[in-house]
C-alpha positions as CSV (number, residue, x, y, z in Angstrom):
1,X,-10.4,-16.8,118.6
2,X,-8.1,-16.7,115.3
3,X,-8.4,-14.5,112.5
4,X,-10.1,-17.1,110.4
5,X,-13.2,-17.8,112.7
6,X,-13.5,-14.1,113.8
7,X,-13.8,-13.6,110.0
8,X,-16.2,-16.1,109.3
9,X,-18.4,-14.7,112.0
10,X,-18.1,-11.5,111.0
11,X,-19.2,-12.5,107.4
12,X,-22.5,-14.6,108.8
13,X,-23.3,-11.7,110.6
14,X,-23.2,-9.2,107.6
15,X,-25.0,-11.5,105.0
16,X,-28.5,-13.1,106.0
17,X,-30.8,-15.4,104.0
18,X,-33.6,-13.1,104.5
19,X,-32.0,-10.0,102.8
20,X,-32.7,-8.9,99.4
21,X,-29.6,-9.1,97.0
22,X,-31.1,-6.7,94.5
23,X,-34.7,-4.4,94.5
24,X,-37.6,-6.4,92.4
25,X,-38.0,-4.7,89.6
26,X,-41.4,-3.9,87.6
27,X,-42.5,-7.4,86.8
28,X,-41.1,-9.7,89.4
29,X,-43.4,-12.6,87.4
30,X,-43.7,-11.5,84.3
31,X,-46.5,-13.4,82.3
32,X,-46.2,-14.5,78.5
33,X,-48.2,-11.2,77.2
34,X,-45.5,-9.5,79.5
35,X,-42.5,-11.0,77.5
36,X,-44.0,-10.4,73.9
37,X,-42.1,-7.2,73.1
38,X,-38.7,-8.3,74.8
39,X,-39.1,-11.8,72.7
40,X,-40.1,-9.8,69.4
41,X,-36.9,-7.9,69.9
42,X,-35.1,-10.7,70.2
43,X,-36.2,-12.2,67.1
44,X,-35.0,-9.1,65.3
45,X,-32.0,-8.9,66.6
46,X,-30.9,-12.5,66.2
47,X,-31.6,-15.4,63.7
48,X,-33.0,-18.1,65.4
49,X,-31.0,-21.1,65.0
50,X,-33.1,-24.6,65.2
51,X,-30.7,-27.7,65.8
52,X,-32.0,-31.4,65.7
53,X,-31.6,-33.3,68.9
54,X,-30.2,-36.3,66.7
55,X,-28.7,-36.9,63.4
56,X,-31.7,-38.0,61.8
57,X,-34.1,-35.4,60.1
58,X,-37.9,-36.6,61.1
59,X,-39.5,-33.5,59.8
60,X,-40.5,-34.3,56.3
61,X,-42.8,-37.3,54.6
62,X,-39.9,-38.8,52.6
63,X,-38.7,-40.8,55.5
64,X,-36.2,-40.5,58.0
65,X,-32.9,-38.9,56.4
66,X,-29.1,-39.7,58.0
67,X,-27.3,-36.0,58.4
68,X,-23.9,-36.7,59.8
69,X,-20.9,-35.2,58.0
70,X,-22.9,-32.4,56.9
71,X,-25.2,-34.2,54.8
72,X,-28.3,-32.9,53.2
73,X,-31.8,-34.8,53.3
74,X,-33.8,-36.0,50.7
75,X,-36.1,-32.9,50.7
76,X,-33.4,-30.7,50.8
77,X,-33.0,-29.5,54.5
């Protein structure tokens, strides 16, 4: 056997797919209510940033506004 094949076999023998890579925490599958405190903490720490999907604003009744080149919409958004 060459050194590469021997090393490959030793790695395959050491790492198996059934092995857990890290211990499971207290809530492995948290629900929405479990994440509430974490969500509020993140919202207190970081200000939310809302970005449009496109360069048109469709949020108000004034109609669609072109927001390319840092323009503002008719309503001021």
